C-alpha positions in Angstrom: -41.3 4.1 -7.9 -37.7 5.2 -7.3 -35.9 2.8 -9.7 -32.5 3.4 -8.1 -33.8 2.5 -4.6 -35.7 -0.5 -6.1 -32.5 -1.9 -7.6 -30.6 -1.4 -4.3 -33.4 -3.2 -2.4 -33.4 -6.1 -5.0 -29.6 -6.4 -4.7 -29.8 -6.4 -0.9 -32.5 -9.1 -1.0 -30.4 -11.2 -3.4 -27.7 -11.3 -0.7 -30.0 -12.7 1.9 -30.3 -16.4 2.8 -32.3 -18.3 0.3 -33.0 -21.5 2.2 -32.9 -22.8 5.8 -30.2 -25.5 6.6 -30.1 -26.4 10.3 -26.5 -27.6 10.1 -24.9 -24.8 8.1 -27.2 -21.9 8.8 -25.6 -18.5 9.7 -26.8 -16.8 12.8 -26.5 -13.1 13.3 -26.2 -12.0 17.0 -27.1 -8.4 18.0 -25.7 -7.0 21.2 -22.7 -9.2 21.3 -20.7 -6.7 23.3 -23.4 -6.8 26.1 -24.0 -9.5 28.6 -26.8 -11.4 27.0 -25.6 -11.2 23.4 -22.2 -12.4 24.5 -23.7 -15.4 26.3 -25.8 -16.3 23.2 -22.8 -16.1 20.9 -20.7 -18.3 23.3 -23.6 -20.8 23.5 -23.8 -21.0 19.7 -20.1 -21.5 19.4 -19.5 -23.8 22.3 -22.7 -25.9 22.4 -23.9 -25.8 18.8 -20.6 -25.7 16.8 -21.6 -22.5 15.0 -19.5 -19.5 14.1 -21.9 -16.7 15.0 -21.8 -13.5 13.1 -21.7 -10.5 15.5 -23.3 -7.2 14.6 -20.9 -4.7 16.1 -21.2 -0.9 15.9 -18.4 0.7 13.7 -17.2 2.9 16.6 -16.7 -0.1 18.8 -14.7 -1.9 16.1 -12.6 1.3 15.6 -11.9 1.5 19.3 -10.2 -1.9 19.1 -13.0 -4.2 20.3 -11.5 -7.7 20.3 -13.6 -10.3 18.5 -13.9 -13.5 20.6 -12.3 -16.6 19.0 -14.5 -18.6 16.7 -16.8 -15.6 15.9 -17.3 -13.4 12.8 -17.7 -9.6 13.4 -19.6 -7.5 10.9 -19.8 -3.7 11.1 -23.4 -2.5 11.5 -25.8 -0.2 13.2 -29.5 -0.2 13.6 -29.7 3.3 12.1 -27.7 2.3 8.9 -30.0 0.4 6.5 -27.2 -0.6 4.1 -25.1 -2.1 7.0 -28.1 -4.1 8.1 -28.7 -5.4 4.6 -25.0 -6.5 4.4 -25.1 -8.0 7.9 -28.0 -10.2 6.8 -26.1 -11.7 3.9 -26.5 -15.5 4.2 -28.3 -15.3 7.5 -31.0 -17.8 8.5 -31.6 -16.7 12.1 -31.2 -13.4 14.1 -30.8 -12.9 17.8 -32.4 -9.5 18.5 -31.7 -7.6 21.7 -30.9 -4.0 22.4 -30.6 -1.8 25.5 -33.9 -0.5 26.9 -34.2 3.0 25.4 -36.9 5.2 24.0 -35.4 4.6 20.5 -35.5 0.8 21.0 -38.6 0.4 18.8 -37.2 2.3 15.8 -33.8 0.4 16.1 -35.2 -3.1 16.4 -37.9 -2.6 13.8 -35.3 -1.3 11.4 -33.5 -4.6 11.6 -36.9 -6.5 11.2 -37.6 -4.5 8.1 -34.3 -5.4 6.6 -34.9 -9.0 7.4 -38.4 -8.8 5.8 -36.7 -7.7 2.5 -35.0 -11.1 2.2 -36.6 -13.6 -0.2 -36.5 -16.2 2.6 -36.7 -14.0 5.7 -34.6 -15.2 8.6 -36.1 -16.3 11.8 -36.1 -13.6 14.5 -35.5 -14.6 18.2 -36.2 -11.5 20.2 -35.6 -10.8 23.8 -38.6 -8.9 25.4 -39.2 -8.6 29.1 -41.4 -8.0 32.1 -45.1 -7.2 31.4 -44.7 -7.2 27.6 -48.2 -6.2 26.4 -49.7 -3.2 24.6 -51.4 -1.9 27.8 -48.3 -2.6 30.0 -47.8 -0.5 33.2 -44.1 -0.5 32.3 -42.9 1.6 29.4 -40.3 -0.9 28.3 -43.0 -3.7 28.4 -45.2 -1.6 26.1 -42.2 -0.9 23.7 -41.4 -4.6 23.5 -45.0 -5.4 22.7 -45.1 -2.8 19.9 -41.9 -4.3 18.5 -43.4 -7.8 18.6 -46.5 -6.5 17.0 -44.4 -4.9 14.2 -42.4 -8.1 13.6 -45.7 -10.1 13.3 -47.1 -7.5 10.9 -44.0 -8.1 8.7 -44.9 -11.8 8.7 -41.5 -12.8 9.9 -40.9 -16.2 11.5 -40.3 -15.2 15.1 -40.0 -16.4 18.7 -40.3 -13.9 21.6 -38.5 -14.7 24.9 -39.7 -12.8 27.9 -37.5 -13.0 31.0 -38.7 -11.0 34.0 -35.6 -10.5 36.1 -32.0 -11.9 35.8 -30.3 -13.5 38.8 -27.4 -11.4 37.7 -29.3 -8.2 38.6 -28.6 -9.1 42.2 -24.8 -9.3 41.7 -24.1 -5.7 42.5 -25.4 -6.2 46.1 -23.0 -9.1 46.9 -20.3 -6.8 48.2 -22.7 -5.1 50.5 -24.2 -8.4 51.7 -20.8 -9.8 52.4 -19.7 -6.6 54.2 -22.8 -5.4 56.0 -25.2 -8.3 55.8 -27.9 -6.2 54.1 -29.9 -6.9 50.9 -31.9 -3.8 49.9 -34.9 -3.7 47.7 -38.2 -1.9 47.1 -40.3 -4.9 46.1 -41.9 -5.6 49.4 -42.9 -9.2 49.7 -43.4 -9.7 46.0 -42.5 -13.1 44.6 -40.4 -12.7 41.4 -39.9 -15.5 38.9 -36.2 -14.8 38.2 -33.9 -16.6 35.8 -30.2 -17.1 35.1 -29.0 -15.1 32.1 -27.1 -18.3 31.0 -30.4 -20.2 30.7 -31.9 -17.4 28.6 -28.8 -17.7 26.3 -29.0 -21.5 26.1 -32.7 -21.3 25.2 -32.1 -18.6 22.6 -29.3 -20.6 21.0 -31.5 -23.7 20.8 -34.3 -21.8 19.1 -31.8 -20.1 16.7 -30.3 -23.4 15.5 -33.3 -25.7 15.2 -36.9 -26.3 15.9 -37.9 -26.5 19.6 -41.3 -26.8 21.3 -41.5 -23.1 21.6 -40.5 -22.0 18.1 -43.0 -19.4 16.9 -44.3 -18.6 20.4 -44.1 -15.8 23.0 -42.9 -17.4 26.2 -41.7 -16.4 29.6 -38.4 -17.7 30.8 -38.0 -18.3 34.6 -36.2 -20.6 37.0 -38.2 -23.4 38.7 -39.6 -21.1 41.4 -40.3 -17.5 42.3 -38.3 -15.8 45.0 -39.2 -13.1 47.4 -36.3 -10.8 48.6 -36.7 -12.5 52.0 -35.9 -15.8 50.3 -33.0 -14.2 48.4 -31.5 -12.9 51.7 -31.8 -16.4 53.2 -30.1 -17.9 50.1 -27.2 -15.5 50.3 -26.9 -16.0 54.0 -26.4 -19.7 53.4 -24.0 -19.1 50.5 -21.9 -16.5 52.2 -21.8 -18.1 55.6 -23.1 -15.0 57.4 -26.5 -13.5 58.3 -28.0 -11.4 55.6 -31.2 -9.5 56.2 -33.6 -7.9 53.7 -34.0 -4.1 54.2 -37.2 -2.9 52.6 -36.9 0.4 50.8 -40.1 2.5 51.0 -41.3 4.0 47.7 -40.3 7.5 48.8 -36.7 6.4 49.7 -36.3 4.6 46.4 -37.7 7.6 44.5 -35.2 10.0 46.2 -32.3 7.7 45.5 -33.2 7.3 41.8 -33.8 11.0 41.4 -30.3 11.7 42.8 -28.6 9.0 40.6 -28.1 11.2 37.6 -29.9 8.7 35.3 -32.2 10.0 32.5 -35.8 10.7 33.6 -37.1 8.0 31.3 -34.8 5.4 32.9 -35.7 6.4 36.4 -39.4 6.2 35.5 -39.0 2.6 34.1 -37.0 1.5 37.2 -39.8 2.8 39.4 -42.4 1.1 37.1 -40.6 -2.2 37.5 -40.8 -2.1 41.2 -44.5 -1.1 41.1 -45.2 -3.9 38.7 -43.5 -6.5 40.9 -45.5 -5.2 43.9 -48.7 -5.6 41.8 -47.8 -9.3 41.2 -46.4 -9.0 37.7 -43.6 -11.5 36.9 -44.6 -14.0 39.6 -45.7 -16.8 37.4 -43.2 -19.7 36.9 -42.7 -21.1 33.4 -41.5 -24.5 32.3 -40.0 -23.3 29.1 -36.3 -23.8 30.0 -37.1 -27.4 30.9 -39.1 -27.9 27.7 -36.4 -26.5 25.4 -33.2 -27.7 27.1 -34.4 -31.0 28.6 -33.0 -30.1 32.0 -34.0 -28.1 35.0 -33.2 -24.4 35.0 -30.4 -23.2 37.1 -31.5 -22.1 40.6 -30.6 -19.1 42.7 -28.9 -21.3 45.3 -26.3 -22.4 42.7 -25.8 -18.9 41.4 -25.3 -17.5 45.0 -22.8 -20.3 45.7 -20.8 -19.3 42.6 -20.6 -15.7 43.7 -19.7 -16.7 47.2 -16.9 -18.9 45.8 -15.4 -15.9 44.0 -17.1 -15.8 40.6 -16.8 -12.3 39.2 -20.2 -10.6 39.5 -21.5 -8.8 36.4 -24.1 -6.0 36.2 -24.4 -2.6 37.8 -26.7 -1.2 40.4 -30.1 -0.5 38.8 -31.3 1.1 42.0 -28.5 3.2 43.4 -28.8 4.6 47.0 
């Protein structure tokens, strides 16, 4: 055994949280500069009176990233073991999310390995996604399943949250719907059990800060119904006060648009796989998890469309450029 490395690991473990206290526990939030991580951090602060610790890449901090009020930044990177050990100092729960990328498995499992070195390993609340299983037809679904499998193999306490599709993924089309009255999509008549990103964040924050009916489970997160794109068009017609029609994009049209988008081949492939998965019926089943955890109905698409129509700033970019 390498004695020097052993000492370093022992010192890192000694810094980790040594007992769970639902009132005073420290929560580490990954991805806080992204949409979902930011929402989770805000939910922890605003609805659970926590001061979340934010894992922020050193380069982002050096670029002058402004830490939101009531939050604690810590410099760290999934590729830097020492920084992960330091970030886990005193932590009882970790919100784990990272951008979909071929390196996602190595990055997230590096954090899980650091968590497993703690004498009282923190709870992991991980965001997975559509078709998360080892034989998934979607590359990212397979990667998520492999990460989940790795976390279980480390015997970490963990809850896996699996949203299929965010309402916010539709936001980039609002301008076009308002201007031209057209909603474009390549999912045919598929019913998709979507969910508001804010409900994902609220569920994650509840699991991070205390026991819920889903702690330790792998659960889908959806709104109270599944929506076809025809129904989405009707919803935005009502919200915007103008006719909106759904324009179906054939596979070949979508493929050409994606090929010309300049996105990496692996990303183009996953976007096409998402559409094919929806067409095959993946992601259509409605879950009651949001109601179970939060004790209220999930937000619906009608309310989200009304917010955008009233001038709320849409977030998210076009995943299927034309």
